[in-house]
C-alpha positions in Angstrom: 28.8 -11.0 -24.0 25.9 -13.0 -22.4 22.6 -13.2 -24.3 19.5 -12.5 -22.3 16.6 -14.8 -22.6 13.3 -13.0 -22.9 10.5 -14.5 -20.8 7.8 -12.5 -22.6 6.7 -15.3 -25.0 6.8 -18.4 -22.8 6.4 -21.9 -24.2 4.5 -24.3 -22.1 7.0 -25.5 -19.5 7.5 -29.1 -18.6 5.3 -30.3 -15.8 8.2 -30.6 -13.4 9.4 -27.1 -14.3 6.1 -25.3 -14.1 5.8 -22.4 -11.6 2.5 -22.7 -9.6 2.1 -18.9 -9.6 3.3 -17.3 -12.9 3.6 -18.5 -16.5 7.4 -18.7 -16.5 9.2 -22.0 -15.9 10.9 -22.3 -12.5 14.3 -22.8 -14.2 14.0 -19.2 -15.7 13.4 -17.7 -12.2 16.2 -15.8 -10.5 16.6 -16.2 -6.7 14.2 -13.4 -5.8 11.5 -14.5 -8.3 11.7 -18.1 -7.0 11.3 -17.0 -3.4 8.5 -14.6 -4.3 6.6 -17.3 -6.2 7.2 -20.0 -3.6 5.9 -17.6 -0.8 3.0 -16.6 -3.0 1.9 -20.2 -3.5 2.5 -21.2 0.1 0.5 -18.3 1.4 -2.3 -18.7 -1.2 -1.8 -15.0 -2.1 -3.1 -13.5 -5.3 -0.5 -11.1 -6.6 1.4 -10.5 -9.8 4.5 -11.9 -11.2 7.9 -10.5 -10.1 10.1 -12.0 -12.8 12.7 -9.5 -13.8 11.9 -9.8 -17.5 8.2 -9.8 -17.3 7.1 -7.5 -20.1 4.0 -6.3 -18.2 6.2 -4.8 -15.4 9.4 -3.7 -17.1 10.2 -1.3 -19.9 
């Protein structure tokens, strides 16, 4: 069985692993979250996090 890493309490990521949009490290993003955050940063949009394990958006 695979353990799931919770991204709720995120330690400060290394500078080269920091997401420009959300508090989660880029290495913890899945493909969709990485694309979402990359597009959000490139378009200078102001929108929430889409990370699958974001405690504010999942139950």
